[in-house]
All heavy atoms as an XYZ file, in Angstrom:
893
protein
N       0.834     -1.194      0.000
C       0.000      0.000      0.000
C       0.870      1.244      0.000
O       1.932      1.285      0.601
C      -0.903      0.018      1.243
C      -2.060     -0.956      1.179
C      -3.194     -0.457      0.305
O      -2.987      0.395     -0.552
N      -4.382     -1.009      0.517
N       0.394      2.255     -0.709
C       1.075      3.540     -0.769
C       0.081      4.623     -0.354
O      -1.070      4.616     -0.793
C       1.601      3.830     -2.185
C       2.144      5.243     -2.283
C       2.667      2.809     -2.588
N       0.524      5.509      0.501
C      -0.299      6.648      0.901
C       0.435      7.937      0.551
O       1.637      8.063      0.766
C      -0.590      6.627      2.407
C      -1.345      5.404      2.895
C      -0.417      4.233      3.175
O       0.681      4.409      3.689
N      -0.854      3.032      2.819
N      -0.321      8.877      0.010
C       0.211     10.194     -0.327
C      -0.657     11.244      0.364
O      -1.878     11.217      0.230
C       0.189     10.424     -1.837
C       0.976      9.448     -2.695
C       0.704      9.696     -4.172
C       2.461      9.560     -2.412
N      -0.018     12.151      1.064
C      -0.763     13.184      1.779
C      -0.215     14.548      1.389
O       0.963     14.849      1.641
C      -0.670     12.998      3.304
C      -1.429     14.111      4.014
C      -1.211     11.633      3.709
N      -1.078     15.351      0.766
C      -0.689     16.701      0.363
C      -1.027     17.705      1.454
O      -1.961     17.503      2.245
C      -1.415     17.131     -0.918
C      -1.214     16.242     -2.115
C      -2.372     15.303     -2.355
O      -3.059     14.955     -1.362
O      -2.615     14.917     -3.514
N      -0.280     18.790      1.462
C      -0.560     19.899      2.375
C      -0.009     21.180      1.767
O       0.749     21.136      0.792
C       0.062     19.654      3.751
O       1.469     19.540      3.652
N      -0.420     22.312      2.342
C       0.150     23.588      1.935
C      -0.743     24.465      1.084
O      -0.380     25.601      0.761
N      -1.917     23.953      0.699
C      -2.823     24.780     -0.095
C      -3.429     25.903      0.736
O      -3.257     25.971      1.951
N      -4.130     26.799      0.061
C      -4.765     27.891      0.771
C      -5.251     28.959     -0.183
O      -5.291     28.752     -1.398
N      -5.626     30.098      0.397
C      -6.110     31.246     -0.348
C      -5.019     32.320     -0.369
O      -4.523     32.710      0.700
C      -7.372     31.802      0.315
C      -7.900     33.138     -0.206
C      -8.343     33.014     -1.656
C      -9.063     33.622      0.675
N      -4.655     32.752     -1.566
C      -3.648     33.799     -1.705
C      -4.128     34.823     -2.724
O      -4.897     34.485     -3.628
C      -2.272     33.240     -2.133
C      -1.689     32.342     -1.055
C      -2.356     32.516     -3.453
N      -3.663     36.068     -2.620
C      -4.010     37.067     -3.626
C      -3.175     36.861     -4.882
O      -2.136     36.186     -4.852
C      -3.652     38.386     -2.941
C      -2.544     38.016     -2.021
C      -2.857     36.620     -1.536
N      -3.611     37.423     -6.014
C      -2.789     37.361     -7.233
C      -1.379     37.887     -6.980
O      -1.199     38.892     -6.304
C      -3.558     38.254     -8.211
C      -4.980     38.167     -7.758
C      -4.902     38.086     -6.250
N      -0.410     37.163     -7.509
C       0.985     37.489     -7.273
C       1.585     36.801     -6.067
O       2.799     36.892     -5.841
N       0.757     36.126     -5.306
C       1.222     35.469     -4.089
C       1.924     34.147     -4.350
O       2.044     33.700     -5.498
N       2.364     33.531     -3.266
C       3.123     32.287     -3.340
C       2.589     31.275     -2.340
O       2.019     31.643     -1.296
C       4.606     32.537     -3.037
O       5.187     33.390     -3.995
N       2.786     30.034     -2.658
C       2.481     28.918     -1.764
C       3.516     27.833     -1.983
O       4.101     27.726     -3.075
C       1.096     28.333     -2.039
C      -0.141     29.092     -1.574
C      -1.395     28.420     -2.128
C      -0.210     29.170     -0.067
N       3.710     27.015     -0.964
C       4.560     25.832     -1.108
C       3.743     24.615     -0.740
O       3.317     24.474      0.416
C       5.803     25.933     -0.229
C       6.825     24.838     -0.504
C       7.885     24.792      0.540
N       9.037     23.995      0.141
C       9.836     23.358      0.999
N       9.610     23.433      2.298
N      10.864     22.661      0.561
N       3.561     23.738     -1.709
C       2.828     22.493     -1.479
C       3.813     21.382     -1.127
O       4.929     21.342     -1.641
C       2.030     22.097     -2.713
C       1.111     23.165     -3.319
C       0.338     22.568     -4.497
C       0.174     23.728     -2.287
N       3.358     20.482     -0.279
C       4.153     19.315      0.099
C       3.322     18.058     -0.105
O       2.097     18.085      0.055
C       4.587     19.389      1.561
O       5.379     20.521      1.818
N       3.992     16.984     -0.437
C       3.345     15.680     -0.559
C       4.262     14.646      0.060
O       5.371     14.413     -0.436
C       3.071     15.344     -2.005
S       2.497     13.647     -2.265
N       3.795     14.047      1.139
C       4.573     13.025      1.835
C       4.059     11.651      1.460
O       2.850     11.385      1.523
C       4.480     13.235      3.336
N       4.969     10.779      1.079
C       4.621      9.416      0.705
C       4.983      8.458      1.825
O       5.951      8.664      2.557
C       5.350      9.019     -0.571
N       4.190      7.415      1.954
C       4.453      6.375      2.946
C       3.992      5.048      2.386
O       3.137      4.987      1.503
C       3.734      6.692      4.252
N       4.582      3.974      2.916
C       4.185      2.638      2.482
C       5.272      1.976      1.671
O       6.458      2.198      1.871
N       4.837      1.177      0.692
C       5.753      0.371     -0.115
C       6.302      1.233     -1.259
O       5.786      1.223     -2.371
C       5.040     -0.858     -0.636
C       5.955     -1.913     -1.212
C       5.212     -3.254     -1.319
N       6.081     -4.289     -1.873
C       5.930     -4.801     -3.087
N       4.952     -4.377     -3.876
N       6.745     -5.745     -3.523
N       7.343      1.981     -0.965
C       7.950      2.886     -1.929
C       9.278      2.316     -2.394
O      10.154      2.010     -1.576
C       8.192      4.280     -1.312
C       6.937      4.804     -0.619
C       8.679      5.245     -2.392
C       5.768      5.044     -1.540
N       9.442      2.200     -3.706
C      10.690      1.724     -4.269
C      11.633      2.895     -4.512
O      11.205      4.038     -4.635
C      10.437      0.976     -5.573
C       9.512     -0.199     -5.440
C       8.498     -0.405     -6.357
C       9.638     -1.104     -4.403
C       7.634     -1.472     -6.242
C       8.787     -2.182     -4.273
C       7.779     -2.365     -5.198
N      12.912      2.601     -4.611
C      13.896      3.675     -4.746
C      13.798      4.381     -6.093
O      14.140      5.562     -6.209
C      15.306      3.125     -4.538
O      15.573      2.104     -5.479
N      13.354      3.670     -7.121
C      13.195      4.276     -8.441
C      11.725      4.619     -8.634
O      10.878      3.738     -8.749
C      13.662      3.324     -9.548
O      15.034      2.970     -9.321
C      13.526      3.987    -10.908
N      11.439      5.917     -8.665
C      10.043      6.328     -8.789
C       9.955      7.716     -9.390
O      10.969      8.413     -9.531
C       9.350      6.297     -7.419
C      10.021      7.203     -6.403
O       9.976      8.424     -6.528
N      10.627      6.618     -5.384
N       8.768      8.065     -9.735
C       8.480      9.411    -10.246
C       7.379     10.010     -9.395
O       6.346      9.369     -9.190
C       8.049      9.375    -11.714
O       9.109      8.833    -12.499
C       7.717     10.768    -12.222
N       7.615     11.205     -8.912
C       6.594     11.916     -8.135
C       6.269     13.218     -8.846
O       7.162     13.894     -9.374
C       7.074     12.182     -6.712
C       7.334     10.924     -5.914
S       7.743     11.247     -4.190
C       6.124     11.685     -3.523
N       5.010     13.548     -8.846
C       4.629     14.746     -9.572
C       3.372     15.386     -9.053
O       2.739     14.891     -8.114
N       3.051     16.505     -9.672
C       1.878     17.289     -9.315
C       0.986     17.487    -10.528
O       1.474     17.778    -11.635
C       2.305     18.657     -8.761
C       2.983     18.595     -7.441
C       4.325     18.522     -7.208
C       2.353     18.575     -6.158
N       4.566     18.465     -5.859
C       3.370     18.494     -5.188
C       1.026     18.633     -5.722
C       3.098     18.471     -3.814
C       0.765     18.613     -4.363
C       1.793     18.528     -3.428
N      -0.294     17.323    -10.297
C      -1.322     17.586    -11.295
C      -2.319     18.557    -10.654
O      -2.340     18.711     -9.435
C      -2.041     16.299    -11.697
C      -1.185     15.362    -12.502
C      -0.111     14.677    -11.921
C      -1.441     15.142    -13.852
C       0.679     13.822    -12.664
C      -0.651     14.281    -14.604
C       0.405     13.627    -14.001
O       1.182     12.783    -14.743
N      -3.135     19.156    -11.485
C      -4.171     20.026    -10.938
C      -5.450     19.875    -11.737
O      -5.432     19.503    -12.916
C      -3.713     21.484    -10.924
C      -3.608     22.139    -12.301
C      -3.078     23.554    -12.167
N      -3.132     24.268    -13.443
C      -2.691     25.501    -13.623
N      -2.132     26.176    -12.604
N      -2.797     26.078    -14.809
N      -6.556     20.190    -11.065
C      -7.861     20.107    -11.719
C      -8.707     21.276    -11.255
O      -9.008     21.408    -10.061
C      -8.552     18.785    -11.397
C      -9.835     18.568    -12.167
C     -10.323     17.136    -12.088
O      -9.940     16.376    -11.196
N     -11.168     16.738    -13.018
N      -9.066     22.116    -12.210
C      -9.955     23.238    -11.936
C     -11.396     22.797    -12.147
O     -11.652     21.834    -12.888
C      -9.615     24.406    -12.857
N     -12.361     23.478    -11.550
C     -13.770     23.098    -11.742
C     -14.147     23.090    -13.215
O     -13.847     24.026    -13.954
C     -14.517     24.199    -10.983
C     -13.547     24.685     -9.960
C     -12.202     24.592    -10.611
N     -14.774     21.993    -13.637
C     -15.218     21.876    -15.017
C     -14.125     21.549    -16.009
O     -14.374     21.525    -17.216
N     -12.919     21.306    -15.517
C     -11.794     21.012    -16.405
C     -11.210     19.640    -16.106
O     -11.441     19.074    -15.042
C     -10.695     22.066    -16.236
O     -11.175     23.347    -16.576
N     -10.448     19.142    -17.061
C      -9.775     17.869    -16.848
C      -8.525     18.062    -15.991
O      -7.941     19.150    -15.948
C      -9.386     17.251    -18.198
C     -10.564     16.777    -19.024
C     -10.133     16.013    -20.257
O      -9.055     16.209    -20.788
N     -10.987     15.114    -20.711
N      -8.123     17.008    -15.339
C      -6.893     17.042    -14.567
C      -5.713     17.183    -15.537
O      -5.661     16.509    -16.570
C      -6.757     15.775    -13.725
C      -5.674     15.837    -12.674
C      -5.737     14.639    -11.751
N      -6.988     14.590    -10.990
C      -7.217     13.726    -10.006
N      -6.284     12.844     -9.658
N      -8.373     13.733     -9.382
N      -4.764     18.050    -15.192
C      -3.629     18.290    -16.077
C      -2.314     18.235    -15.315
O      -2.250     18.540    -14.122
C      -3.756     19.659    -16.764
C      -3.777     20.840    -15.825
C      -3.922     22.163    -16.560
O      -3.886     22.203    -17.812
O      -4.043     23.199    -15.869
N      -1.280     17.867    -16.030
C       0.056     17.794    -15.447
C       0.566     19.192    -15.125
O       0.420     20.120    -15.928
C       1.011     17.118    -16.425
C       2.489     17.178    -16.056
C       2.778     16.279    -14.854
C       3.350     16.781    -17.241
N       1.198     19.334    -13.974
C       1.907     20.562    -13.629
C       3.415     20.328    -13.759
O       4.113     21.045    -14.475
C       1.574     21.036    -12.204
C       2.374     22.288    -11.860
C       0.083     21.293    -12.051
N       3.912     19.319    -13.079
C       5.338     19.000    -13.116
C       5.560     17.641    -12.496
O       4.773     17.188    -11.656
C       6.150     20.042    -12.348
N       6.650     16.970    -12.910
C       7.046     15.756    -12.223
C       8.561     15.659    -12.202
O       9.264     16.297    -12.995
C       6.407     14.507    -12.822
C       6.817     14.180    -14.233
C       7.998     13.493    -14.490
C       6.008     14.517    -15.304
C       8.364     13.167    -15.789
C       6.365     14.187    -16.602
C       7.548     13.517    -16.845
N       9.033     14.872    -11.256
C      10.468     14.683    -11.092
C      10.751     13.222    -10.761
O      10.096     12.633     -9.890
C      11.023     15.585     -9.989
C      12.543     15.620     -9.904
C      13.044     16.678     -8.938
O      12.903     16.533     -7.728
N      13.624     17.742     -9.476
N      11.731     12.649    -11.456
C      12.122     11.276    -11.176
C      13.060     11.230     -9.977
O      13.588     12.261     -9.538
C      12.817     10.650    -12.381
O      14.042     11.375    -12.614
C      11.949     10.742    -13.635
N      13.283     10.040     -9.457
C      14.150      9.894     -8.297
C      15.596     10.241     -8.609
O      16.366     10.519     -7.681
C      14.046      8.478     -7.730
O      14.154      7.508     -8.749
N      15.977     10.272     -9.893
C      17.347     10.686    -10.238
C      17.419     12.159    -10.584
O      18.466     12.652    -11.007
C      17.906      9.837    -11.383
C      17.169     10.068    -12.696
O      16.226     10.870    -12.737
O      17.539      9.418    -13.697
N      16.312     12.877    -10.418
C      16.329     14.333    -10.557
C      15.868     14.893    -11.878
O      15.809     16.120    -12.041
N      15.520     14.043    -12.832
C      15.015     14.549    -14.110
C      13.658     15.204    -13.904
O      12.773     14.616    -13.285
C      14.898     13.414    -15.132
O      16.185     12.803    -15.298
C      14.427     13.948    -16.467
N      13.504     16.416    -14.434
C      12.312     17.220    -14.169
C      11.616     17.614    -15.463
O      12.270     17.928    -16.457
C      12.704     18.487    -13.401
O      13.342     18.110    -12.170
C      11.489     19.345    -13.080
N      10.290     17.598    -15.406
C       9.480     18.036    -16.543
C       8.401     18.980    -16.044
O       7.766     18.706    -15.009
C       8.830     16.835    -17.241
O       9.846     15.967    -17.735
C       7.941     17.271    -18.393
N       8.187     20.069    -16.762
C       7.153     21.041    -16.418
C       6.170     21.197    -17.564
O       6.536     21.091    -18.733
C       7.767     22.410    -16.131
C       8.596     22.498    -14.877
C       9.974     22.414    -14.919
C       7.978     22.676    -13.635
C      10.740     22.503    -13.763
C       8.733     22.771    -12.476
C      10.112     22.686    -12.545
O      10.859     22.771    -11.393
N       4.929     21.500    -17.203
C       3.953     21.884    -18.218
C       4.327     23.263    -18.768
O       4.944     24.075    -18.075
C       2.564     21.926    -17.604
N       3.923     23.514    -19.999
C       4.276     24.787    -20.635
C       3.742     25.992    -19.874
O       4.379     27.039    -19.807
C       3.749     24.807    -22.077
C       4.522     23.877    -22.993
O       5.640     23.479    -22.615
O       3.993     23.548    -24.074
N       2.561     25.846    -19.263
C       1.949     27.011    -18.622
C       2.703     27.439    -17.358
O       2.467     28.514    -16.831
C       0.479     26.737    -18.281
C       0.260     25.656    -17.260
C       0.456     25.893    -15.902
C      -0.150     24.395    -17.656
C       0.258     24.900    -14.953
C      -0.354     23.383    -16.718
C      -0.148     23.641    -15.369
N       3.599     26.593    -16.862
C       4.343     26.939    -15.650
C       5.200     28.177    -15.879
O       5.277     29.065    -15.031
C       5.194     25.743    -15.183
C       6.169     26.163    -14.093
C       4.289     24.620    -14.694
N       5.884     28.237    -17.037
C       6.635     29.411    -17.470
C       7.585     29.953    -16.397
O       7.678     31.161    -16.193
C       5.678     30.513    -17.917
C       4.836     30.137    -19.122
C       3.888     31.247    -19.527
C       3.025     30.846    -20.701
N       2.055     31.902    -21.068
N       8.256     29.058    -15.691
C       9.231     29.481    -14.705
C       8.654     29.941    -13.381
O       9.391     30.365    -12.493
N       7.356     29.862    -13.214
C       6.735     30.326    -11.966
C       6.744     29.274    -10.866
O       6.731     29.595     -9.680
C       5.291     30.751    -12.246
C       5.151     31.867    -13.260
C       3.697     32.255    -13.427
N       2.899     31.130    -13.916
C       1.745     30.746    -13.387
N       1.253     31.380    -12.334
N       1.072     29.718    -13.896
N       6.736     28.009    -11.242
C       6.649     26.921    -10.262
C       7.947     26.132    -10.278
O       8.585     25.981    -11.330
C       5.504     25.969    -10.591
C       4.133     26.598    -10.671
C       3.079     25.881    -11.214
C       3.885     27.878    -10.208
C       1.809     26.426    -11.288
C       2.627     28.437    -10.272
C       1.592     27.710    -10.831
N       8.299     25.584     -9.123
C       9.496     24.759     -9.017
C       9.169     23.497     -8.235
O       8.662     23.578     -7.111
C      10.629     25.509     -8.315
O      10.910     26.727     -9.026
C      11.898     24.648     -8.271
N       9.482     22.350     -8.830
C       9.305     21.077     -8.146
C      10.633     20.635     -7.566
O      11.695     20.857     -8.165
C       8.721     20.002     -9.092
C       8.325     18.760     -8.314
C       9.686     19.682    -10.225
C       7.527     17.742     -9.159
N      10.575     20.054     -6.391
C      11.783     19.511     -5.769
C      11.372     18.333     -4.903
O      10.179     18.135     -4.635
C      12.498     20.577     -4.932
O      11.666     21.047     -3.886
N      12.330     17.561     -4.483
C      11.997     16.415     -3.667
C      13.117     16.107     -2.694
O      14.270     16.432     -2.941
C      11.663     15.192     -4.514
C      12.714     14.799     -5.532
C      12.197     13.720     -6.468
N      12.087     12.431     -5.786
C      11.457     11.376     -6.264
N      10.844     11.450     -7.433
N      11.418     10.245     -5.604
N      12.746     15.483     -1.603
C      13.678     14.989     -0.597
C      13.480     13.484     -0.547
O      12.510     13.003      0.040
C      13.389     15.645      0.755
C      14.399     15.269      1.823
O      14.954     14.149      1.751
O      14.609     16.077      2.739
N      14.364     12.751     -1.192
C      14.192     11.300     -1.275
C      14.271     10.636      0.101
O      13.597      9.645      0.349
C      15.238     10.699     -2.211
C      14.987     11.050     -3.661
O      13.836     11.244     -4.078
N      16.043     11.152     -4.447
N      15.072     11.179      0.987
C      15.186     10.591      2.323
C      13.875     10.713      3.092
O      13.524      9.842      3.890
C      16.309     11.265      3.095
N      13.136     11.795      2.831
C      11.858     12.014      3.512
C      10.679     11.538      2.669
O       9.525     11.673      3.092
C      11.685     13.500      3.835
C      12.688     14.046      4.835
C      12.411     15.508      5.136
C      13.393     16.050      6.170
N      13.150     17.487      6.472
N      10.935     11.014      1.482
C       9.867     10.569      0.580
C       8.845     11.677      0.373
O       7.626     11.453      0.408
C       9.193      9.309      1.121
C      10.087      8.082      1.269
C       9.300      6.920      1.882
C      10.691      7.659     -0.064
N       9.335     12.879      0.166
C       8.464     14.045      0.050
C       8.812     14.826     -1.214
O       9.993     15.008     -1.532
C       8.610     14.954      1.280
O       8.243     14.223      2.459
C       7.719     16.186      1.168
N       7.766     15.261     -1.907
C       7.940     16.118     -3.068
C       7.273     17.453     -2.768
O       6.248     17.509     -2.092
C       7.369     15.477     -4.342
C       5.866     15.245     -4.249
C       7.726     16.282     -5.572
N       7.885     18.516     -3.250
C       7.400     19.869     -2.998
C       7.066     20.556     -4.324
O       7.624     20.223     -5.370
C       8.459     20.693     -2.267
C       8.957     20.062     -1.000
C      10.121     19.286     -1.000
C       8.274     20.217      0.197
C      10.591     18.698      0.165
C       8.733     19.624      1.367
C       9.886     18.872      1.346
O      10.345     18.274      2.507
N       6.194     21.521     -4.253
C       5.905     22.369     -5.401
C       5.822     23.808     -4.908
O       4.903     24.166     -4.170
C       4.599     21.970     -6.087
C       4.308     22.708     -7.394
C       5.324     22.322     -8.471
C       2.894     22.398     -7.883
N       6.815     24.606     -5.289
C       6.819     26.022     -4.952
C       6.058     26.771     -6.034
O       6.414     26.700     -7.209
C       8.247     26.546     -4.850
C       8.360     28.022     -4.551
C       7.873     28.374     -3.153
O       8.151     27.655     -2.187
N       7.140     29.479     -3.038
N       5.015     27.454     -5.628
C       4.161     28.195     -6.556
C       4.391     29.682     -6.340
O       4.113     30.203     -5.265
C       2.688     27.861     -6.300
C       2.284     26.391     -6.293
C       0.833     26.239     -5.825
C       2.449     25.781     -7.670
N       4.910     30.357     -7.345
C       5.140     31.801     -7.282
C       4.324     32.506     -8.354
O       3.888     31.893     -9.324
C       6.621     32.124     -7.467
C       7.495     31.556     -6.357
O       7.071     31.443     -5.200
N       8.715     31.185     -6.706
N       4.137     33.798     -8.165
C       3.402     34.610     -9.147
C       2.071     33.983     -9.507
O       1.702     33.899    -10.685
C       4.260     34.817    -10.408
O       5.492     35.427    -10.094
N       1.349     33.555     -8.502
C       0.072     32.872     -8.737
C      -0.954     33.822     -9.332
O      -1.015     35.012     -8.985
C      -0.441     32.265     -7.436
C       0.270     30.981     -7.003
C       0.016     30.685     -5.532
C      -0.176     29.811     -7.868
N      -1.756     33.267    -10.205
C      -2.820     34.010    -10.886
C      -4.151     33.307    -10.662
O      -4.179     32.107    -10.352
C      -2.502     34.132    -12.366
C      -1.209     34.863    -12.663
C      -1.191     36.277    -12.102
O      -2.174     37.015    -12.198
N      -0.079     36.662    -11.484
N      -5.254     34.017    -10.835
C      -6.563     33.371    -10.621
C      -6.749     32.090    -11.422
O      -7.412     31.153    -10.944
C      -7.551     34.456    -11.044
C      -6.834     35.740    -10.764
C      -5.394     35.461    -11.080
N      -6.166     32.019    -12.603
C      -6.314     30.803    -13.418
C      -5.543     29.614    -12.859
O      -5.687     28.498    -13.355
C      -5.888     31.074    -14.866
C      -4.497     31.653    -15.026
C      -4.500     33.171    -15.101
O      -5.380     33.817    -14.458
O      -3.625     33.725    -15.796
N      -4.733     29.845    -11.842
C      -4.053     28.741    -11.168
C      -4.935     28.102    -10.093
O      -4.537     27.108     -9.478
C      -2.757     29.230    -10.516
C      -1.733     29.709    -11.538
O      -1.557     29.012    -12.553
O      -1.133     30.780    -11.319
N      -6.092     28.661     -9.857
C      -7.011     28.098     -8.877
C      -7.433     26.697     -9.296
O      -7.913     26.489    -10.406
C      -8.252     28.996     -8.722
O      -7.843     30.260     -8.183
C      -9.284     28.352     -7.820
N      -7.210     25.742     -8.414
C      -7.504     24.341     -8.713
C      -7.225     23.506     -7.466
O      -6.631     23.997     -6.499
C      -6.634     23.844     -9.863
N      -7.634     22.267     -7.539
C      -7.169     21.279     -6.565
C      -5.889     20.676     -7.120
O      -5.852     20.238     -8.275
C      -8.218     20.182     -6.313
C      -7.668     19.152     -5.334
C      -9.513     20.786     -5.792
N      -4.846     20.693     -6.317
C      -3.551     20.171     -6.730
C      -3.357     18.779     -6.117
O      -3.479     18.607     -4.905
C      -2.440     21.115     -6.300
C      -2.357     22.350     -7.175
C      -3.364     23.311     -7.145
C      -1.295     22.533     -8.057
C      -3.316     24.424     -7.970
C      -1.234     23.654     -8.879
C      -2.255     24.593     -8.838
O      -2.197     25.691     -9.663
N      -3.051     17.825     -6.989
C      -2.913     16.434     -6.588
C      -1.472     15.963     -6.755
O      -0.805     16.304     -7.734
C      -3.798     15.530     -7.437
C      -5.275     15.766     -7.285
C      -5.949     16.649     -8.114
C      -6.010     15.079     -6.316
C      -7.301     16.864     -7.988
C      -7.372     15.288     -6.183
C      -8.010     16.181     -7.018
O      -9.359     16.389     -6.889
N      -1.049     15.140     -5.839
C       0.253     14.485     -5.907
C       0.068     13.093     -6.497
O      -0.932     12.410     -6.212
C       0.826     14.395     -4.493
S       2.400     13.554     -4.350
N       1.021     12.684     -7.304
C       0.973     11.354     -7.927
C       2.329     10.684     -7.812
O       3.364     11.333     -7.954
C       0.579     11.464     -9.397
C       0.588     10.164    -10.163
C       0.306     10.409    -11.635
C       0.598      9.187    -12.469
N       0.396      9.442    -13.914
N       2.305      9.398     -7.553
C       3.538      8.604     -7.519
C       3.390      7.392     -8.414
O       2.359      6.698     -8.356
C       3.861      8.156     -6.085
C       5.130      7.309     -5.925
C       5.844      7.655     -4.618
C       4.831      5.821     -5.949
N       4.384      7.147     -9.230
C       4.446      5.922    -10.013
C       5.857      5.357     -9.857
O       6.810      6.106     -9.634
C       4.121      6.185    -11.485
O       4.990      7.164    -12.018
N       5.927      4.030     -9.937
C       7.236      3.416     -9.705
C       7.385      2.123    -10.455
O       6.393      1.473    -10.816
C       7.452      3.213     -8.203
C       6.342      2.499     -7.477
C       6.537      2.534     -5.963
O       7.506      3.065     -5.431
N       5.586      1.945     -5.240
N       8.638      1.770    -10.688
C       8.973      0.552    -11.407
C       8.441     -0.647    -10.633
O       8.460     -0.682     -9.404
C      10.506      0.473    -11.585
C      10.912     -0.841    -12.223
C      11.000      1.640    -12.415
N       7.977     -1.639    -11.365
C       7.473     -2.896    -10.794
C       6.197     -2.721     -9.983
O       5.826     -3.627     -9.225
C       8.539     -3.564     -9.910
O       9.696     -3.839    -10.665
N       5.558     -1.602    -10.103
C       4.272     -1.367     -9.440
C       3.274     -0.980    -10.520
O       3.377      0.099    -11.106
C       4.418     -0.253     -8.405
C       3.137     -0.001     -7.625
O       2.073     -0.546     -8.002
O       3.189      0.762     -6.644
N       2.284     -1.811    -10.795
C       1.354     -1.503    -11.888
C       0.393     -0.373    -11.572
O      -0.264      0.152    -12.473
C       0.607     -2.824    -12.075
C       0.672     -3.480    -10.736
C       2.001     -3.100    -10.156
N       0.290      0.004    -10.323
C      -0.675      1.018     -9.925
C      -0.071      2.412     -9.965
O       1.118      2.598     -9.730
C      -1.184      0.742     -8.508
C      -1.933     -0.571     -8.414
O      -2.616     -0.925     -9.403
O      -1.824     -1.244     -7.374
N      -0.915      3.406    -10.250
C      -0.566      4.808    -10.054
C      -1.240      5.262     -8.760
O      -2.394      4.936     -8.520
C      -1.070      5.658    -11.225
C      -0.368      5.376    -12.534
C      -0.882      6.259    -13.653
O      -2.004      6.778    -13.518
O      -0.165      6.425    -14.645
N      -0.523      5.985     -7.960
C      -1.008      6.362     -6.636
C      -1.238      7.862     -6.588
O      -0.377      8.642     -7.015
C      -0.016      5.929     -5.560
C       0.314      4.470     -5.623
N      -0.527      3.494     -5.116
C       1.372      3.818     -6.170
C       0.005      2.320     -5.333
N       1.154      2.474     -5.973
N      -2.384      8.241     -6.045
C      -2.784      9.636     -5.972
C      -3.094     10.037     -4.540
O      -3.626      9.245     -3.758
C      -4.035      9.873     -6.812
C      -3.845      9.711     -8.280
C      -3.961      8.560     -8.999
C      -3.504     10.734     -9.222
N      -3.712      8.807    -10.330
C      -3.435     10.140    -10.491
C      -3.248     12.108     -9.114
C      -3.114     10.862    -11.642
C      -2.934     12.825    -10.252
C      -2.864     12.210    -11.498
N      -2.789     11.284     -4.233
C      -3.254     11.845     -2.974
C      -4.670     12.362     -3.143
O      -5.254     12.311     -4.231
N      -5.214     12.897     -2.047
C      -6.585     13.399     -2.082
C      -6.672     14.835     -2.568
O      -7.770     15.333     -2.835
C      -7.205     13.278     -0.694
C      -7.407     11.837     -0.256
C      -8.183     11.735      1.026
N      -8.477     10.349      1.382
C      -9.202      9.987      2.417
N      -9.730     10.888      3.213
N      -9.413      8.717      2.662
N      -5.552     15.497     -2.669
C      -5.535     16.847     -3.205
C      -5.540     17.926     -2.145
O      -5.974     17.713     -1.009
N      -5.049     19.091     -2.540
C      -5.076     20.266     -1.677
C      -5.540     21.462     -2.522
O      -5.079     21.646     -3.653
C      -3.691     20.527     -1.033
O      -3.767     21.620     -0.124
C      -2.606     20.802     -2.072
N      -6.454     22.227     -1.972
C      -7.072     23.319     -2.718
C      -6.166     24.549     -2.723
O      -5.709     24.999     -1.665
C      -8.419     23.693     -2.099
C      -9.112     24.882     -2.753
C      -9.640     24.566     -4.134
O     -10.290     23.548     -4.348
N      -9.368     25.456     -5.094
N      -5.954     25.095     -3.912
C      -5.255     26.368     -4.074
C      -6.245     27.350     -4.696
O      -6.788     27.079     -5.771
C      -4.014     26.222     -4.969
C      -3.426     27.590     -5.306
C      -2.967     25.344     -4.283
N      -6.480     28.451     -4.016
C      -7.395     29.466     -4.508
C      -6.648     30.793     -4.595
O      -6.059     31.237     -3.598
C      -8.613     29.618     -3.595
O      -9.290     28.357     -3.500
C      -9.585     30.656     -4.147
N      -6.678     31.393     -5.781
C      -6.011     32.670     -5.996
C      -7.083     33.711     -6.281
O      -7.755     33.658     -7.304
C      -5.013     32.598     -7.161
C      -4.251     33.920     -7.276
C      -4.054     31.429     -6.983
N      -7.240     34.620     -5.346
C      -8.309     35.604     -5.459
C      -7.986     36.820     -4.606
O      -7.400     36.692     -3.523
C      -9.642     34.996     -5.017
O     -10.668     35.970     -5.015
N      -8.420     37.968     -5.087
C      -8.252     39.184     -4.293
C      -9.480     39.414     -3.409
O      -9.508     40.355     -2.629
C      -8.025     40.383     -5.213
O      -9.071     40.500     -6.156
């Protein structure tokens, strides 16, 4: 079993910042990919960024240098620093983990990010 717990969401004004965290627990293999997705009301879930256990990083085009993903492998935690937030960034942000030899994709329950004045 794998458990993912996100934290760090909240309400911020336009231009504000947040740092999201996702802590993993359970049967975690050393080779894995952890990432962040988001889903706005009425929209499909979309990739924000992911990072492999060896540090390879991929960002969605809309990130445009505003968000930074990082991870602490010793703590089994992935972070997402959100800067220059805009109202269109309002969504539920989900953490995802996938790993070699595990056929399942694992998701957290999400953390709400609301950008509003």
